[in-house]
Steps between C-alpha positions, in 0.01 A plus 500: 500500500633855407559707804380862467427783737129443436522164686565698820132583509418127497749441775336783715160321453645169598674656795179673618331159508767340696513799743138448574548109529786572739276709723234234493754226584644718783154542653452125516850437625474761782142391601576127513831544673319718770212258518736201569716699752206614692359156523828312591740767632770311322763646269561153364144461384505834344829420330357174364233699315773702335698189426213312330423819291840511371663161464259341258544803271880498531517116423294550184678822378764314306247293307280812462804677359529239222140529417544871473751449226298230321148653503317817496629699801188717529271203497697339774472819710122489446476118610734555793314802630153368443548143640698632805184652619348159558691462817383829650144398387537176691593671820220752444249219476631330817470833683141542377425158645651575840839577633756350262737247655890555464533205261228663271686831501836321436332293213344797326822696529702227351252458206533864420880487514504201253316698231690814576821334385384541136489872544852612623733391203237582242448855643872555527569377149217698351659818630818412301279425197341844525787736585831608373804498717504871570141447651595216722623714791196724512267210461681312785429789724133463430504131530655551850225744576234241396674235717501747799135554470415193721715661765412868433122509441375158608573509879337829576202411277465167661526651846221735431273232332555265792395785735161527331449131372699174511734287287217396257479847346870503432485162327219618278702816390796287423295272273376798308856606432556172318221578244646842423859380457392233272312751281806727497738209386238424227500860370881508491517171329298622211723629227822346640629208280600187696865427410511174676295290248816342347603367845184328581622159413844536655546235790426635837821396665708633216348832554583498870858397408530790256381732794765368724756549219404855455550562873840311491618667193548846666795508740393619841117435440471194712723664764256792510202270529641306789596810692145624433361176654694573818363869506144343449563300814550799739232707336250221532541498876413868495200444283345240721586631846442866449120463565510288825765741630282805436195311631673440838455874577228623263168388356415392140393848395821643615691216329340587175594864526861411601532273185367752270725783636800278483422382146448852382885516500491252201224713330723814522815341359319292240340818362842664491635199308207486277581852387877500498608139509846389570756555215827364643671355819234240537703269729572790736130591509425121573718460799457841643122466477517166682727636767283787574191254510696284752561795725131597483391147572710477809394830652141403425522217746670702772216746611149418604395839385241573232688804352853349501364181353342703221821683435731204485254290303492798248882487480490132429230523227663813349828338420355181352397639150864608439616141566207340309540720204880431459455138552231482238703688248809285557308194424255621227774667285711181512256251371354478144131588463395146382644341811360757746212284622682184588809692630284705745328185599826343606639832654182525711520147611871526613483851654175449692621195675618741758136611562405135526746447794393829651144428494552141636734623785389845598188423686652208691802710580297790641288266706807324636685824581189632664466195716874489597481879597165462668374818332279349229492492132535882465842507651601191314402660168686817596831317572478296179430807283803690650727196441373450145563867420847499606562185291350679191736792540800264523395319180446824312841634586657157403316513167670829424830329457390213283676568156269250312202705571669820372566305179136478443460871510772560255357233268149654512620843415770425251395175340124444521332171400357460160163663487566757767595841383786667687361847600563492878852621520 
C-alpha cells in the first residue's frame, strides 16, 4: 500500500476508536479490581485478575502476529475487538443473576483476553501500513495517549459511576465501546488494499520463523527486548500494587482521582510528543525516561499522602511516553513492513514476560511482606513498590551503556529497512 499523508486521517480515526476502547477497558479493569479487593481484602486475588487478563493475550500474541501478516489486519482488529466483548458480557450476565463468583469473573476476563490477542499486532502493524517514517514519532505519542486513557480517564469516571450506581453500569458501558471500535475499524478498512493475500498459504510456523529471523537479524534487537522484559517486571509490580496501597489510606473515589491526576502526566507528554516527536537521541530518551519513572515510582510508595502520591505518580507517568516512543521507533524502523505483524507478536511475547512474572508475584509478595511486618497489605504494597522503583532506575542506567542498543539507533537513522523512508534524522 502506498503511504501518503492522507492516510494520517485514517490513522486518527483508528486511534480515536482505540482511545475510546481503552477507556471502556479501563473502566472494567478498575471496577472489577476494586470489586474483588473489597470482597476479599487480598492483593493476591486482585493481582490474579490482572494476571488472567494479561497472560492469555500474551501467549497468543506471537500467533496473532503471524495472522496479522497473513490476513487482512483491519478484519482481525474487528474480530478481536468484537469477540473480546463476550467475556465482559458473560460477567455482566452473572452480575445480573446475582453476585458474580470470583471464578466467573476470572473466566470472563480470560475469555476477553484470548480474543484481545488478535488486536495488538494487527493494530500496531496497521499503523506502519498507514504512515510514513516521519509520521511515526508523532503517531507514537498519540498511541501512548490512547494507552494512557485507561489510567487517565477511566479511574475517575469509574469512581464517580460507582458512587451513583454499581459495577453493572460500568460493564454495560464497556460493551458499548466494543461496537463503536468495530465500526471504526470497518470504516478504516474500506479503501485500504490488503497486501497480505499472497502470504495466505504460507505455512504458519514458517511465518513465525521469519518473524524470529527479522528480530535476530538486527544487532542489538534481542538485547533491547530482553532488557525491556526486565523493565516490565518492575513496572508490573507498580501497576498491580498501586491501587491496594492507595486504598490502605483512602476510599475508592479518591483512588480514582489519584489515578487520573497521576496518569495526566502521560497525557501531557504524549500531547507534546504528538506535536513535536523525537528526532534523535532515541536511546538517551529511552533510558532517561525509564530512570525518571523509577524515581517517581519509588517516591510514590514512600508517603501515605494524597497530594504527594498524585505528584510522584504524575512524574512516573510523565516520563513513560519518552521511553515508549523511543522504544517503538527503534523497533519499528528496523523491521521491514511485511514482517511487522509477526515481529511485533514475538517482541510482545518476550518483552511482556516481565509483566507475567510481576502479575504472578506482586500480590503474593505484598501480602507476605504485610504479614511479616504486621502492618497489612498497604505497607506490604508500599515496600514492594519502593524496591521495584529502585531496581528500575538501576536497569535504566545500565541500559545507557549497552553499545548494541545504540547500534539500533544508528541503523534506524542511517540505514532504514526496505519500505521505510528515512526522514527522521
